[in-house]
C-alpha positions in Angstrom: 0.0 0.0 0.0 2.8 2.5 0.9 4.6 2.0 -2.3 1.5 2.5 -4.3 0.7 5.7 -2.4 4.2 7.0 -2.8 3.7 7.0 -6.6 0.5 8.9 -6.4 0.5 12.6 -7.4 -1.0 13.7 -4.1 1.8 12.1 -2.0 4.6 12.5 -4.5 6.0 15.7 -2.9 5.4 14.4 0.7 7.4 12.0 2.9 5.2 9.1 4.1 6.3 8.2 7.6 3.8 5.4 8.4 0.7 3.6 7.1 -1.0 1.5 9.8 -4.0 -0.7 9.4 -6.5 0.4 11.8 -7.8 -2.0 14.5 -11.6 -1.7 13.7 -12.5 -2.5 10.1 -15.7 -2.7 8.1 -16.8 -5.0 5.5 -16.6 -2.7 2.4 -13.1 -1.2 3.0 -9.6 -1.6 4.6 -8.9 1.6 6.6 -5.3 2.9 7.2 -3.9 5.7 9.3 -1.2 7.4 7.1 1.1 10.0 8.4 3.0 12.1 5.8 5.1 15.1 6.8 3.6 15.0 10.2 0.0 15.2 8.8 -2.5 12.5 9.5 -4.7 11.1 6.7 -7.2 8.2 6.4 -6.7 6.0 3.5 -9.5 3.6 2.5 -8.7 0.7 0.2 -12.0 -0.2 -1.5 -12.9 -3.9 -1.2 -16.2 -4.3 -2.9 -17.2 -3.6 -6.5 -20.9 -3.7 -6.1 -21.0 -0.3 -4.5 -21.4 3.0 -6.7 -18.2 4.6 -5.5 -18.6 7.7 -7.7 -22.0 8.3 -6.0 -20.4 7.7 -2.6 -17.6 10.3 -3.5 -20.2 12.8 -4.6 -22.1 12.5 -1.3 -18.9 12.7 0.6 -18.0 16.0 -1.1 -21.5 17.4 -0.5 -21.5 16.4 3.1 -18.0 18.1 3.5 -19.5 21.3 2.1 -22.0 21.2 4.9 -19.3 20.7 7.5 -20.4 17.2 8.6 -17.7 15.0 7.5 -13.9 14.7 6.7 -12.5 16.5 3.8 -12.3 14.2 0.7 -8.8 14.5 -0.9 -8.3 11.7 -3.3 -10.5 9.2 -5.2 -8.4 6.9 -7.3 -11.0 4.6 -8.9 -8.4 2.8 -11.0 -6.4 1.7 -8.0 -9.3 1.4 -5.7 -8.6 3.7 -2.8 -9.8 7.0 -1.3 -8.0 9.5 1.0 -9.5 11.8 3.5 -8.3 14.3 6.2 -8.1 12.8 9.6 -11.0 13.5 12.0 -10.3 14.2 15.7 -13.1 12.8 17.8 -14.3 9.7 19.4 -17.0 7.0 18.9 -19.7 6.8 21.6 -22.2 4.0 22.4 -24.1 6.1 25.0 -25.1 9.7 24.5 -26.3 12.5 26.9 -29.0 15.0 25.9 -26.5 17.6 24.5 -24.8 15.1 22.3 -28.2 13.7 21.1 -29.2 17.3 20.1 -25.9 17.8 18.3 -26.4 14.5 16.5 -30.0 15.5 15.5 -28.8 18.9 14.1 -26.1 17.1 12.1 -28.5 14.6 10.7 -30.8 17.6 9.7 -27.8 18.9 7.6 -27.4 15.7 5.8 -31.1 15.3 5.1 -31.2 18.9 3.7 -28.7 18.1 1.0 -30.4 18.0 -2.4 -29.3 15.1 -4.6 -31.0 13.5 -7.5 -31.1 9.7 -7.3 -33.6 6.9 -7.4 -35.0 6.1 -4.0 -33.7 2.9 -2.4 -36.1 0.0 -2.5 -36.0 -1.7 0.8 -35.4 -5.5 0.4 -37.9 -6.6 2.9 -41.6 -7.1 3.6 -42.6 -3.4 3.3 -46.2 -3.9 4.5 -45.1 -2.5 7.9 -44.3 0.9 6.3 -46.3 1.0 3.1 -49.2 3.1 4.4 -47.0 5.9 5.8 -46.2 8.9 3.5 -42.7 8.8 2.1 -40.4 11.5 3.2 -37.5 11.0 0.8 -34.1 12.7 1.6 -30.4 11.8 1.3 -29.8 9.3 3.9 -26.6 7.9 5.3 -28.2 4.4 5.9 -25.5 3.2 8.3 -25.5 5.4 11.3 -24.1 3.0 13.8 -21.7 4.4 16.5 -18.6 3.4 14.5 -19.7 5.8 11.7 -20.2 8.8 14.0 -17.4 11.1 15.5 -18.2 13.3 18.5 -16.1 16.2 19.6 -17.4 19.7 19.9 -19.2 18.9 16.8 -20.7 15.6 15.3 -19.5 14.2 12.0 -20.3 11.2 9.9 -18.0 8.9 7.9 -18.3 6.0 5.6 -21.0 7.0 3.0 -20.9 3.8 0.8 -24.5 2.9 1.7 -25.8 6.5 1.3 -28.8 6.9 -0.9 -32.3 8.5 -1.1 -34.5 6.9 1.5 -37.2 8.0 4.0 -35.7 10.1 6.7 -37.3 7.8 9.3 -34.8 5.1 8.3 -31.8 7.0 9.5 -33.8 8.2 12.6 -34.7 4.6 13.4 -31.1 3.5 12.9 -29.9 6.0 15.6 -32.7 5.2 18.0 -31.9 1.4 17.7 -28.1 1.6 17.6 -27.9 3.9 20.6 -30.6 2.0 22.5 -32.5 5.2 23.2 -35.2 4.9 25.9 -38.5 6.8 25.6 -37.1 9.9 27.3 -34.0 10.1 25.2 -35.8 9.3 22.0 -38.2 12.2 22.6 -35.2 14.5 23.1 -33.7 13.4 19.9 -37.0 13.6 17.9 -37.8 17.1 19.3 -34.3 18.3 18.4 -34.6 16.9 14.9 -38.1 17.8 13.9 -38.7 21.0 16.0 -42.4 20.3 15.3 -44.7 17.3 14.9 -43.3 13.8 14.2 -44.8 10.4 13.9 -43.9 7.9 16.6 -45.8 5.0 15.0 -43.9 5.5 11.8 -40.6 5.5 13.7 -41.6 2.2 15.4 -42.4 0.7 12.0 -39.0 1.8 10.6 -37.2 0.4 13.7 -38.7 -3.0 12.8 -37.5 -2.6 9.2 -34.1 -1.6 10.3 -33.6 -4.5 12.7 -34.9 -7.0 10.1 -32.4 -5.7 7.5 -29.6 -5.9 10.0 -30.4 -9.5 10.9 -30.6 -10.4 7.1 -27.4 -8.6 6.4 -25.4 -10.3 9.2 -26.7 -13.7 8.1 -25.5 -13.0 4.5 -22.1 -11.9 5.8 -21.3 -14.3 8.6 -17.5 -14.7 9.3 -16.7 -11.1 8.2 -15.9 -8.1 10.3 -18.5 -5.6 9.5 -21.0 -3.0 10.4 -24.7 -3.3 9.6 -26.0 -1.3 6.7 
């Protein structure tokens, strides 16, 4: 990997000091911490060819413009890797009210990005959600704690599953992944919607999300991964 990166124009005038495989890995990429001239970068070696990487890169750039992700620096489709600026922050599995409110505002920014793409067709029994009005937005679709960084701000990473979906899918994902109780869920929903919201629809999307996660893990047993 280092030899390949040394030859790339982005690093040709830099001295690469180290390139370390990160401890926690996903299913779609290998992630490396690279240090060049004292500056940290994240390098993602792209492992799967069934993902629209050009669309992922487009979303990454649009999200960066909104200030909610790392700066995208290199997309080398031929050699199958991306380079991003390094994000300072930490992953959290439990959140306080202020962190939930920050997360809600960051999700608002993502959902307010305008992008033109065909909505995702959820591969499951959709009878649970079919009678709710669709609220299509740009969704991350994989907002588990490993894809969210907390510092004085909140930022998202890993947009390979991003696409147009109902906003309640991302909201359900956060409620499930962070195991929000009724009180904390209310804090999150009120911060996100600032008005009326549909708890019944949310509960329906929680069912959909859990079902998709179970199906995904069954298909990918034996791999180190995060759920889509």
